[in-house]
C-alpha positions in Angstrom: 14.0 7.6 -2.0 14.7 8.8 -5.5 16.0 12.2 -4.2 18.4 10.3 -1.9 19.7 8.2 -4.7 20.2 11.2 -6.9 22.1 13.0 -4.2 24.3 9.9 -3.5 24.9 9.7 -7.3 26.5 13.2 -7.1 29.3 11.9 -4.9 29.7 8.3 -5.9 28.5 5.8 -8.5 25.1 4.2 -7.9 24.3 0.8 -9.3 20.9 -0.8 -10.0 20.0 -4.4 -10.4 17.2 -5.4 -12.8 15.4 -8.5 -11.5 12.4 -10.6 -12.3 9.8 -10.9 -9.6 7.7 -8.7 -7.4 8.9 -5.6 -5.6 7.4 -4.9 -2.2 7.2 -1.5 -0.7 7.1 -1.6 3.1 7.5 2.2 3.4 4.0 2.7 4.5 1.5 0.8 6.6 -0.6 -0.6 3.8 2.5 -1.7 1.8 3.7 -3.5 5.0 0.4 -5.3 5.3 0.4 -6.3 1.6 3.9 -7.6 1.9 3.3 -9.5 5.1 0.2 -11.2 3.6 1.9 -12.0 0.4 4.7 -13.8 2.2 2.4 -15.5 4.6 0.4 -16.9 1.7 3.6 -18.4 0.3 4.7 -19.9 3.7 3.9 -23.6 3.9 3.1 -23.4 7.6 0.9 -20.3 7.3 -0.8 -20.3 4.0 -3.9 -22.3 4.9 -4.6 -20.3 8.0 -4.1 -17.0 6.2 -6.4 -18.1 3.3 -9.0 -19.0 5.9 -8.6 -15.6 7.6 -9.0 -13.8 4.3 -12.1 -15.9 3.5 -13.6 -15.1 6.9 -12.8 -11.4 6.6 -14.4 -11.3 3.1 -17.6 -13.0 4.4 -17.7 -10.6 7.3 -17.3 -7.5 5.1 -20.0 -8.7 2.7 -22.3 -9.6 5.6 -22.0 -6.1 7.0 -22.5 -4.6 3.5 -25.8 -6.5 3.1 -27.1 -5.6 6.6 -26.5 -1.8 6.0 -28.3 -1.7 2.6 -32.1 -1.3 2.8 
């Protein structure tokens, strides 16, 4: 992205906006998942279900960790 902005700046002015808040990067698969979950956790109709999903996944991960350690 930076290279593209630099090239654009060679032919026209480029502006930036400094803002307060969180910047999300959906340019890769993991960033997309992080962004989706962050927004889902803020959504009034989804946040309780998403929190429950995270809790269930956490328990499942740790259950599997305990069962493989001997």
